Each structure stands twice: as structure tokens, then as C-alpha cells.
C-alpha positions in Angstrom: -10.0 4.1 -138.8 -10.6 6.6 -141.5 -12.2 9.6 -140.0 -13.7 12.5 -141.7 -11.7 15.1 -139.9 -8.9 17.4 -141.0 -8.7 19.8 -138.1 -9.7 19.9 -134.5 -13.4 20.1 -133.9 -14.5 21.8 -130.7 -17.7 22.1 -128.8 -18.6 23.8 -125.6 -21.7 23.7 -123.4 -22.8 25.7 -120.3 -24.4 23.4 -117.7 -26.7 24.9 -115.1 -26.9 23.2 -111.8 -30.4 21.7 -110.9 -31.5 21.9 -114.6 -32.5 18.3 -115.0 -34.6 19.2 -118.1 -31.5 19.7 -120.3 -29.6 16.8 -118.8 -27.8 14.8 -121.6 -28.0 17.7 -124.1 -24.2 18.1 -124.3 -23.5 14.3 -124.5 -26.2 13.9 -127.2 -24.7 16.8 -129.4 -21.2 15.4 -129.0 -22.3 11.9 -129.8 -24.0 13.3 -133.0 -20.7 15.0 -134.1 -18.7 11.8 -133.3 -21.0 9.8 -135.5 -21.1 12.4 -138.2 -17.3 12.1 -138.7 -17.2 8.3 -138.5 -15.9 7.4 -135.2 -16.5 3.8 -134.2 -19.8 3.1 -132.4 -18.1 1.5 -129.4 -16.0 4.6 -128.8 -18.9 6.9 -129.4 -20.7 5.0 -126.7 -17.9 5.3 -124.2 -17.6 9.1 -124.8 -21.4 9.6 -124.6 -21.5 7.7 -121.2 -18.6 9.6 -119.7 -19.9 12.9 -120.8 -23.5 12.1 -119.6 -22.1 11.2 -116.1 -20.1 14.3 -116.0 -23.2 16.4 -117.0 -25.3 14.8 -114.3 -22.6 15.5 -111.6 -22.6 19.2 -112.5 -26.5 19.3 -112.5 -26.7 17.5 -109.2 -23.8 19.1 -107.3 -22.7 22.4 -108.8 -24.3 25.9 -109.3 -22.9 25.8 -112.9 -20.2 24.2 -115.0 -18.9 24.1 -118.5 -18.1 21.1 -120.7 -15.7 21.4 -123.6 -14.6 18.7 -126.0 -11.9 18.6 -128.6 -11.9 16.0 -131.4 -8.7 15.3 -133.2 -8.0 12.6 -135.6 -6.9 10.1 -133.0 -8.9 11.0 -129.8 -11.5 13.1 -128.1 -10.5 15.1 -125.0 -13.5 16.1 -122.8 -13.0 18.7 -120.0 -15.5 19.6 -117.4 -15.1 22.6 -115.0 -17.7 23.3 -112.4 -18.4 25.9 -109.7 -19.5 23.4 -107.0 -18.7 22.4 -103.5 -15.5 20.4 -104.5 -14.8 16.9 -103.4 -13.4 16.4 -100.0 -12.1 12.8 -100.5 -11.5 12.0 -104.1 -10.3 8.4 -103.4 -13.6 7.7 -101.6 -15.6 9.5 -104.2 -14.1 7.2 -106.9 -15.5 4.0 -105.2 -18.4 2.5 -106.9 -21.5 3.1 -104.9 -20.2 6.0 -102.7 -22.5 8.9 -103.1 -23.1 12.2 -101.4 -26.2 12.9 -103.4 -29.2 14.3 -101.3 -32.2 12.2 -100.8 -34.3 14.1 -103.3 -31.8 13.4 -106.1 -31.9 9.7 -105.2 -35.7 9.7 -105.3 -35.4 10.9 -108.9 -33.3 7.9 -109.7 -29.9 9.6 -109.7 -27.0 9.7 -107.2 -26.2 6.0 -107.1 -22.4 6.7 -106.8 -21.5 5.5 -110.3 -20.7 8.8 -111.9 -17.0 9.2 -111.3 -16.3 5.4 -111.7 -18.2 5.3 -115.0 -16.3 8.3 -116.3 -12.9 6.7 -115.4 -14.0 3.3 -116.7 -15.0 4.7 -120.1 -11.8 6.8 -120.5 -8.3 5.9 -121.6 -7.0 8.8 -119.5 -8.8 10.3 -116.5 -7.7 13.2 -114.4 -9.6 14.9 -111.6 -8.7 18.0 -109.6 -10.9 19.4 -106.9 -10.7 22.2 -104.4 -13.3 22.2 -101.6 -15.4 25.3 -101.7 -14.2 26.2 -105.3 -15.1 23.3 -107.7 -13.9 20.4 -109.6 -12.1 19.9 -113.0 -12.2 16.6 -114.8 -10.3 15.8 -118.0 -11.1 12.5 -119.9 -9.3 11.3 -123.1 -10.7 8.5 -125.2 -8.5 7.2 -128.0 -10.0 6.3 -131.3 -7.7 3.2 -131.7 
């Protein structure tokens, strides 16, 4: 793949918990940047899905968070840090369909328990660290080849 990139491209977004009006803003801007530099459509789609799921988790569960991405010639690294409740049981949270989303979130059509599994499925490398009462950090890497 011949990308139009000579140096690392970075982006950063502040995500506010409960702000559903701006849901998807970070993933859309990142997607536009990836398309602009010529990343293959299938890889752009994976990165957008993983990023959107991360954004939604911050909006649903945390007071606030920050999403950073780093685009290099061979991959994109996406890192999300939040100031949320943390995840008590990561193994359980990684199971498709497991959700701790409140009823009001489910009534909006979110909180089906697919966020973390979709992030992992769409990443080549996935790492999650969480401390109950402090927050969660997720790092995803998607290779361009």
C-alpha cells in the first residue's frame, strides 16, 4: 500500500460522558484522515468501528475521556483513557452480549454488550487495563497490511 504519509499523524479528542449528541465525532474525523492519506477502505472501516465503540463506552460509562490516535506508514494506534468506574471483571466484560449498561441507555438502542468484543475483533492488537474506581485504558493497533 502506498500511503501519502511521511511522518506520524496524530489526533486527539476530548469525550464527555453522557454527550450522545457528539457520539461518533472522533471516529468520523479519524476516518476522514485515514481516507485522505489513502488507507485501504476495509482497514478504515475496522478503525472506525473500533473507535466508535470506544467513544460510546466513554459516553455511556465515564464522566469523561480522551481518545488519541497515531497514524504511521504501517499502522494506526488508537488509545482511549477514561475517568469512569473501571471494569470489575474484564474477562466477563469481553464476552459478547454481556452488558452493565443502565436501562435508559438500552432504551436508546445502546448497551448491547458488543463494544469491547467489537473493539478487539477489529484490532490486530488489543490491550485493556482497568482500575475499579479510577478508569479504563484501551490501546488498539490496526496494521495497514
